[in-house]
C-alpha positions in Angstrom: -69.2 -74.3 -13.7 -66.0 -73.9 -16.6 -62.6 -75.7 -15.1 -59.4 -75.4 -15.6 -56.9 -78.4 -16.3 -54.2 -79.4 -13.8 -51.5 -79.6 -15.8 -48.1 -77.9 -13.9 -46.1 -79.8 -11.4 -43.8 -78.3 -9.1 -40.7 -77.6 -11.1 -43.7 -75.9 -13.7 -45.3 -74.0 -11.2 -41.4 -72.7 -10.1 -40.6 -72.1 -14.0 -43.7 -69.9 -14.2 -42.7 -67.8 -11.4 -39.3 -67.6 -11.8 -40.0 -66.2 -15.6 -42.5 -63.5 -14.4 -40.1 -62.4 -11.6 -36.7 -62.2 -13.5 -36.9 -60.1 -16.5 -37.0 -56.2 -17.4 -35.9 -55.2 -13.8 -32.7 -56.7 -13.3 -31.7 -57.0 -17.4 -33.2 -53.1 -17.7 -33.6 -51.2 -14.5 -30.8 -52.3 -12.7 -28.7 -49.6 -14.5 -31.8 -46.9 -13.6 -31.8 -48.3 -9.8 -27.7 -48.0 -9.8 -28.2 -44.3 -10.9 -30.5 -43.2 -7.9 -28.8 -45.4 -4.9 -25.0 -46.1 -6.5 -23.3 -49.4 -5.0 -25.8 -49.5 -2.5 -28.2 -50.8 -5.1 -27.8 -54.0 -3.6 -29.4 -52.9 -0.6 -32.3 -51.6 -2.4 -32.4 -54.9 -4.2 -32.7 -56.8 -0.6 -35.1 -53.6 0.5 -37.1 -54.4 -2.4 -37.0 -58.2 -1.7 -37.8 -58.3 1.8 -41.1 -56.1 1.1 -42.3 -58.6 -1.4 -41.4 -61.4 0.8 -43.4 -60.6 3.4 -46.3 -60.5 0.8 -45.3 -63.4 -0.6 -46.0 -65.6 2.7 -49.1 -64.3 3.1 -49.9 -65.2 -0.6 -48.2 -68.8 -0.2 -50.3 -69.2 3.1 -53.9 -68.2 1.4 -53.2 -70.3 -1.5 -52.5 -73.4 0.5 -56.7 -73.6 1.2 -57.6 -71.3 -1.9 -57.2 -73.1 -5.0 -59.3 -71.1 -7.0 -57.9 -69.0 -10.5 -57.6 -65.6 -9.6 -54.8 -64.8 -7.1 -55.2 -61.8 -5.3 -58.3 -61.1 -6.6 -60.2 -64.3 -5.1 -58.8 -63.7 -1.8 -60.1 -60.3 -1.3 -63.2 -61.0 -2.9 -63.2 -64.0 0.1 -62.2 -61.6 2.4 -64.0 -58.2 1.8 -66.4 -59.2 -0.8 -67.6 -58.7 -4.5 -66.8 -55.2 -5.0 -63.3 -55.0 -3.4 -62.3 -58.1 -4.8 -63.3 -56.9 -8.3 -61.2 -53.8 -7.4 -58.4 -55.8 -7.1 -58.9 -57.9 -10.0 -58.9 -54.9 -12.2 -56.3 -53.2 -11.1 -53.8 -56.5 -11.2 -55.2 -57.7 -14.8 -54.2 -54.0 -15.9 -51.1 -54.1 -13.8 -50.3 -57.8 -16.0 -50.8 -55.7 -19.4 -48.8 -52.4 -18.4 -46.0 -54.8 -17.2 -46.0 -57.0 -20.0 -46.0 -54.0 -22.4 -43.1 -52.4 -20.3 -40.9 -55.6 -20.9 -42.4 -56.3 -24.4 -40.3 -52.8 -25.1 -37.5 -54.3 -23.1 -37.2 -56.8 -25.3 -37.3 -54.6 -28.3 -34.3 -52.5 -27.0 -32.2 -55.6 -26.7 -33.1 -56.9 -29.7 -32.4 -53.9 -32.0 -29.2 -53.3 -30.1 -27.9 -56.9 -30.0 -28.7 -57.1 -34.3 -27.5 -53.5 -34.6 -31.0 -52.3 -36.2 -30.8 -49.2 -34.5 -32.4 -46.7 -37.0 -33.4 -49.3 -39.2 -36.5 -51.1 -37.3 -39.3 -49.8 -34.7 -38.6 -50.6 -31.3 -42.2 -50.1 -30.8 -43.5 -52.4 -34.1 -41.0 -55.7 -32.5 -42.1 -54.8 -29.0 -46.1 -54.7 -30.1 -45.4 -57.9 -32.4 -43.7 -60.2 -29.0 -47.4 -60.2 -27.2 -49.4 -61.3 -30.3 -46.6 -64.0 -30.5 -47.3 -65.8 -27.5 -51.3 -65.1 -27.7 -50.8 -67.5 -31.0 -48.8 -70.0 -28.6 -50.9 -69.4 -25.6 -54.4 -71.0 -27.5 -52.4 -74.1 -27.5 -52.4 -75.1 -23.9 -50.9 -74.1 -20.3 -48.5 -77.5 -21.2 -47.3 -76.4 -24.3 -46.8 -72.2 -23.1 -45.1 -73.6 -20.0 -43.1 -76.1 -22.1 -42.0 -72.8 -23.9 -41.6 -70.7 -20.5 -39.4 -73.7 -19.1 -36.8 -73.2 -21.8 -36.6 -69.5 -21.7 -36.2 -69.7 -17.8 -33.4 -72.1 -18.0 -31.6 -70.0 -20.5 -31.9 -66.5 -18.5 -30.9 -68.1 -15.4 -28.0 -69.7 -16.6 -27.3 -66.1 -18.0 -27.2 -64.4 -15.2 -24.7 -67.4 -13.3 -22.3 -67.1 -16.2 -22.5 -63.1 -15.6 -21.6 -63.5 -11.6 -19.0 -65.8 -12.2 -17.2 -64.4 -15.1 -17.6 -60.5 -13.1 -16.6 -62.1 -9.8 -13.9 -63.9 -11.0 -12.3 -60.9 -12.6 -13.1 -58.6 -9.7 -11.2 -61.1 -7.3 -8.3 -61.8 -9.6 -7.9 -58.1 -10.5 -8.1 -56.9 -6.9 -9.8 -53.6 -7.4 -12.6 -53.2 -5.4 -12.7 -49.1 -5.9 -16.2 -48.9 -7.3 -17.9 -49.8 -4.3 -17.0 -47.0 -2.4 -18.2 -44.6 -1.5 -21.2 -46.8 -1.1 -24.0 -43.9 -0.2 -23.1 -41.2 -2.9 -26.6 -40.5 -2.7 -27.4 -41.2 0.8 -30.1 -43.2 2.4 -33.1 -42.0 0.7 -31.4 -42.6 -2.5 -31.0 -46.7 -1.7 -34.6 -46.3 -0.6 -35.9 -44.7 -3.8 -34.1 -47.2 -5.7 -35.9 -49.6 -4.1 -39.2 -48.5 -4.9 -38.1 -49.2 -8.6 -36.7 -51.9 -8.4 -39.7 -53.4 -6.6 -40.7 -53.9 -10.2 -38.4 -56.8 -10.3 -40.2 -59.2 -7.6 -43.5 -59.3 -8.5 -43.6 -62.2 -10.8 -44.2 -64.6 -8.1 -48.3 -63.8 -7.6 -48.6 -65.0 -11.5 -48.1 -68.5 -9.1 -51.1 -68.2 -7.4 -53.5 -66.6 -9.8 -52.6 -70.2 -12.0 -53.4 -72.2 -8.8 -56.4 -74.0 -10.2 -54.0 -75.5 -13.1 -51.4 -76.8 -10.8 -51.6 -80.0 -9.5 -51.6 -80.7 -5.7 -52.3 -77.1 -5.2 -52.6 -77.1 -1.1 -48.7 -78.1 -1.1 -47.6 -77.0 -4.6 -48.4 -73.8 -5.2 -46.7 -72.1 -1.5 -43.6 -74.5 -2.1 -43.0 -73.0 -5.9 -43.9 -69.1 -4.3 -41.4 -69.4 -1.7 -38.5 -71.4 -4.3 -39.2 -69.0 -7.1 -38.5 -66.3 -4.9 -35.7 -67.5 -3.1 -34.0 -68.4 -6.3 -34.5 -65.2 -7.9 -33.6 -62.9 -5.1 -30.1 -64.5 -5.2 -29.6 -63.9 -8.6 -30.5 -60.5 -7.8 -27.5 -60.0 -5.0 -25.3 -61.8 -6.8 -25.8 -59.6 -10.4 -26.2 -56.5 -8.4 -22.8 -57.0 -6.8 -20.9 -57.6 -9.0 -22.5 -55.3 -11.8 -21.5 -52.1 -9.3 -18.2 -53.5 -8.8 -17.2 -53.8 -12.3 -18.0 -50.3 -13.6 -18.9 -46.8 -11.7 -22.4 -46.6 -10.8 -22.8 -43.4 -13.0 -21.9 -45.2 -16.2 -24.7 -47.6 -15.1 -27.4 -44.6 -15.0 -28.1 -43.9 -18.6 -28.1 -47.5 -19.7 -30.5 -49.5 -21.4 -28.3 -52.5 -21.3 -26.4 -52.4 -17.8 -25.6 -56.1 -18.0 -23.8 -55.3 -20.9 -21.9 -52.6 -20.3 -20.3 -54.2 -17.1 -19.7 -57.5 -18.9 -17.1 -55.9 -21.3 -15.0 -54.7 -18.1 -15.0 -58.5 -17.2 -14.2 -60.2 -20.6 -13.5 -59.4 -24.5 -15.2 -62.9 -25.4 -17.7 -62.5 -27.7 -19.7 -65.5 -27.2 -20.2 -65.1 -23.4 -21.3 -61.1 -24.4 -23.3 -62.8 -27.1 -24.8 -65.5 -25.1 -25.9 -63.0 -22.3 -27.2 -60.3 -24.4 -29.6 -63.3 -26.5 -30.2 -64.1 -22.4 -31.6 -61.0 -22.0 -33.8 -61.7 -24.9 -35.1 -64.7 -23.6 -35.7 -62.9 -19.6 -37.9 -60.3 -21.1 -39.8 -62.6 -23.5 -40.2 -65.0 -20.5 -41.7 -62.2 -18.5 -44.5 -61.5 -21.0 -45.4 -65.2 -21.9 -45.9 -65.3 -18.3 -48.0 -62.4 -17.7 -50.0 -63.6 -20.6 -50.8 -66.4 -18.4 -51.7 -64.6 -15.1 -53.6 -61.8 -16.9 -55.7 -64.2 -19.1 -56.4 -65.9 -16.3 -57.6 -63.0 -13.9 -60.0 -62.2 -16.4 -61.6 -65.3 -16.7 -61.8 -65.4 -13.1 -63.4 -62.1 -13.1 -65.9 -63.8 -15.7 -66.5 -66.8 -13.8 -67.7 -65.0 -10.7 -69.9 -62.6 -12.9 -68.3 -59.3 -12.0 -67.3 -59.5 -15.9 -69.0 -60.6 -18.8 -69.8 -64.2 -18.4 -68.9 -64.4 -21.9 -65.0 -64.4 -20.6 -65.4 -67.8 -18.8 -65.5 -69.7 -22.0 -63.0 -72.4 -22.5 -61.8 -73.6 -25.4 -61.3 -77.3 -26.7 -57.9 -77.3 -25.2 -59.2 -76.1 -21.6 -57.6 -72.9 -22.5 -59.7 -69.5 -21.5 -59.3 -68.5 -25.2 -61.0 -65.1 -25.2 -59.3 -63.8 -22.4 -56.1 -64.7 -23.7 -57.0 -63.1 -26.7 -58.2 -60.0 -25.2 -54.7 -59.9 -23.6 -52.5 -60.0 -26.2 -54.3 -57.2 -27.8 -54.6 -55.1 -25.0 -50.3 -55.5 -24.3 -50.0 -54.9 -28.0 -52.2 -51.8 -27.7 -50.5 -50.1 -24.5 -47.1 -50.9 -26.1 -48.5 -48.8 -29.2 -49.9 -45.9 -27.4 -46.9 -45.3 -24.8 -44.8 -45.1 -27.6 -41.8 -46.8 -25.4 -42.1 -44.7 -22.3 -41.0 -47.0 -19.8 -40.7 -44.4 -16.8 -44.4 -44.0 -16.8 -45.5 -47.3 -17.4 -43.2 -48.5 -14.5 -44.8 -46.1 -12.5 -48.3 -47.4 -13.4 -47.5 -51.3 -12.8 -45.9 -50.2 -9.3 -49.0 -48.4 -8.3 -51.0 -51.7 -9.8 -48.9 -54.0 -7.6 -48.4 -52.3 -4.7 -52.3 -52.1 -4.2 -52.7 -55.4 -4.8 -50.0 -56.4 -2.2 -51.6 -54.4 0.2 -55.1 -56.2 -0.3 -53.3 -59.3 0.0 -51.7 -58.4 3.1 -55.4 -57.4 4.2 -56.8 -60.1 2.9 -54.6 -62.4 5.1 -55.5 -60.9 8.1 -59.2 -61.0 7.5 -59.3 -64.7 6.4 -57.2 -66.1 9.6 -61.0 -64.6 11.5 -63.6 -65.4 9.0 -62.0 -68.7 7.9 -60.1 -70.0 11.1 -60.9 -73.8 10.7 -59.8 -74.2 6.9 -57.1 -76.9 6.0 -53.8 -74.7 5.5 -50.8 -76.5 4.4 -48.7 -73.7 5.0 -48.9 -71.2 8.0 -47.3 -67.4 7.9 -44.8 -67.1 10.5 -44.9 -64.2 13.2 -48.7 -63.9 12.3 -50.0 -61.0 12.6 -46.6 -59.1 12.3 -45.4 -60.3 9.0 -48.5 -59.0 7.2 -48.9 -56.1 9.3 -45.3 -55.1 8.1 -46.1 -56.3 4.8 -49.3 -53.3 4.9 -46.5 -51.1 6.1 -44.1 -51.4 3.9 -46.7 -51.2 0.5 -47.8 -47.7 2.2 -44.1 -46.4 2.2 -43.1 -47.7 -1.0 -46.2 -45.9 -2.1 -45.3 -42.7 -1.5 -42.6 -42.4 -3.9 -44.9 -43.1 -7.1 -45.4 -40.1 -9.1 -48.9 -38.0 -9.8 -49.1 -39.0 -13.5 -49.0 -42.9 -12.3 -51.8 -42.2 -9.8 -53.8 -40.2 -12.5 -54.1 -42.9 -15.1 -54.6 -45.3 -12.1 -57.4 -43.5 -11.1 -58.7 -43.0 -14.7 -59.0 -47.1 -15.0 -60.2 -47.8 -11.9 -62.9 -45.2 -12.9 -64.0 -46.9 -15.5 -63.7 -50.3 -14.0 -66.4 -49.1 -11.3 -68.5 -48.3 -14.2 -67.9 -52.0 -15.4 -68.7 -53.1 -12.1 -71.9 -51.4 -12.2 -73.3 -52.5 -15.1 -72.5 -56.1 -14.5 -74.0 -56.3 -11.2 -77.2 -58.2 -11.7 -79.6 -56.1 -8.7 -78.4 -52.4 -7.4 -78.2 -54.3 -3.9 -74.9 -56.2 -4.9 -73.3 -53.1 -5.9 -73.0 -51.6 -2.4 -70.8 -54.4 -1.3 -68.3 -52.6 -3.0 -68.1 -50.2 0.2 -67.1 -54.0 2.4 
């Protein structure tokens, strides 16, 4: 059986998680969310963060005794059989691709604005080139790809810290906190609706579990990396959103594709600081595309190795890289960018469906595996079991209620295609029946 090389330690795994989490959600979509909630978008970040953290805890426990590459796909497969595992893996692979395409568009938008190229260079063209460039880097191996990701993560985290420090310093020195009132201009329902959008900003932690087979001492490292990456990200999100809506009126942020730039210009005219944060937005979005390619290619690799996709996808190059799935993931990301023509709203909606479905199954798998694998050695235990995964399931279902019909239709088409692929990949008709449980 093909096996991936273990080249990531705790720092590298945390970097992959933070790199996957922090991206378009805060640098691009925070403005959209502010338009839905007003200043209470701060609470929207907390609500979305708590929802995702419940699932992160379940994921952390399962990753402590299931160390195969594949993450949620492997969990669902072990809990409910190959059919349901395929459903989750198939949906999650598409999720990585769609999410990366959306973030690549965000990268291209910042790039065009930063270098004043509006009308001169196609945003779609730049967005399509980005995943192709990372495709080539990923083919060199996880250490090289992780090394590049580490640099991107450090830069964007530093940029968010600079934003918080400069913005908070201005607010405190000016003593003007008028933009925080009224706190709920669109009601509590607006706050909840914004949390459904902001949920996009918390999903990357699962990339760590997908890559667990490439992590050293995964039973200890992966759970710790998930929790550390999540805590770092949510603290930064709360800080940034609090400063952002304090600096400018929330209605100004609502129509902006670069909300941090607009907010920061109220606090400073220093072009070096402004340029640093804008350039870091490029690093932020680029690192998410990098992490998504790592996660998406490994999910496809795991399904190929288990025979629910063609086994040829489980091929490893001489560098120990699942080169065929890396190529497929990179080309698919570029194709989705071109086909979507920059429609971020649709991409985000489809992405959120796939993510919520995946999170739903992570929590369901947690409940099931506690019963079917009670003696497995766990280095991390979910607190308040079974309440924690039950709350995770309930919160996912609530947020699913905010999804639009278009996202559900696209998801239904993708799942239907997956069912056909699954049937053709099975060795005997009898195995197909396992999709029912």
